[in-house]
C-alpha positions as CSV (number, residue, x, y, z in Angstrom):
1,S,-11.0,2.3,5.7
2,I,-7.1,3.4,4.9
3,L,-4.8,0.7,7.5
4,T,-1.4,1.4,8.2
5,P,1.6,0.6,9.3
6,T,1.5,-0.8,13.8
7,T,4.4,-0.6,16.3
8,H,4.5,-2.2,19.4
9,D,5.7,-0.4,22.4
10,D,8.8,-1.8,22.7
11,S,9.8,-1.2,19.3
12,T,10.1,0.9,16.5
13,H,10.0,1.4,13.1
14,V,12.4,2.2,10.1
15,Y,9.9,2.9,8.0
16,H,12.1,2.9,4.9
17,H,9.2,1.7,3.5
18,Y,5.5,3.1,4.3
19,P,2.8,0.2,3.0
20,I,-1.0,0.9,3.3
21,Q,-3.5,-1.5,2.8
22,I,-6.8,0.2,0.7
23,N,-9.6,-1.6,2.7
24,T,-12.5,0.4,0.5
25,G,-12.2,0.8,-3.4
26,D,-9.4,-0.3,-5.4
27,R,-6.0,-0.2,-4.6
28,E,-5.6,1.6,-8.7
29,L,-8.3,4.1,-8.3
30,F,-6.8,5.4,-4.9
31,R,-3.1,5.5,-6.8
32,A,-4.4,7.1,-9.9
33,V,-6.6,9.8,-7.2
34,L,-3.3,10.4,-5.6
35,R,-1.4,10.7,-8.7
36,E,-4.0,13.4,-9.5
37,H,-2.3,15.2,-6.2
38,G,1.4,15.2,-7.0
39,V,1.2,11.7,-5.0
40,D,3.6,9.2,-6.1
41,T,2.5,5.3,-4.8
42,G,4.1,2.5,-5.7
43,V,3.4,-1.8,-5.7
44,H,5.8,-3.7,-4.5
45,Y,4.0,-7.1,-4.1
46,D,1.3,-7.3,-7.4
47,R,1.1,-10.8,-6.5
48,A,1.6,-13.4,-4.0
49,M,4.6,-15.9,-4.3
50,H,3.0,-19.0,-5.1
51,E,1.7,-16.5,-8.2
52,H,4.8,-15.8,-10.0
53,P,5.5,-18.5,-13.0
54,A,8.8,-19.6,-11.5
55,I,7.2,-20.9,-8.3
56,R,3.2,-21.6,-9.7
57,E,4.9,-24.7,-11.3
58,Y,5.0,-26.5,-8.4
59,G,2.3,-26.0,-6.8
60,E,-0.7,-24.9,-9.3
61,D,-3.5,-25.5,-7.1
62,T,-2.2,-23.3,-4.8
63,T,-3.6,-20.9,-2.8
64,A,-3.4,-18.3,-0.7
65,P,-6.3,-15.8,0.3
66,I,-5.1,-13.6,3.0
67,A,-1.6,-13.0,1.0
68,E,-3.1,-12.3,-2.4
69,S,-5.4,-9.8,-0.8
70,F,-2.6,-8.2,1.4
71,C,-1.1,-8.0,-2.9
72,E,-4.4,-6.8,-3.9
73,R,-4.7,-4.2,-1.5
74,T,-1.8,-2.7,-0.7
75,A,0.4,0.5,-1.3
76,Y,3.3,1.9,-0.8
77,L,3.5,6.0,-0.2
78,P,6.4,8.3,-0.7
79,M,9.1,8.1,2.9
80,H,11.8,9.2,2.5
81,P,14.3,12.6,4.4
82,R,13.2,15.1,1.8
83,L,9.4,14.8,2.5
84,S,8.6,18.4,3.9
85,I,6.4,18.7,6.5
86,A,4.0,20.4,3.8
87,Q,4.6,17.8,1.4
88,V,3.5,15.3,4.2
89,K,-0.3,16.5,5.0
90,G,-0.9,17.1,1.8
91,V,-0.8,12.9,1.3
92,V,-2.7,12.8,4.6
93,E,-5.3,15.3,3.1
94,T,-5.1,14.2,0.2
95,I,-6.2,10.1,1.4
96,K,-8.4,11.8,3.9
97,Q,-10.2,13.1,1.6
98,Y,-10.1,9.8,-0.7
99,D,-11.7,7.7,2.1
100,A,-14.5,9.6,2.5
101,E,-15.6,9.6,-1.1
102,V,-15.6,6.2,-1.8
């Protein structure tokens, strides 16, 4: 399944990024399928903070399973004002197709 951002009733999201979590399958497979359909995706956080070389030396035995899982499963969808409704619908349909096949 694919998890999308949530917004609480008393707030609004600016959506300058649109992160999704890929809970079924493999993030890189997901990104490859979208790329085949002309949809660029991004990975903003490829590893958790404690895994970065500059920080790792301060806590070599540190684990953060939730942060690690988030980084492994999260990809960012296109989000900009030039996206047409047709393009958004195309992205949605591609994701639905991926989700149904995995």
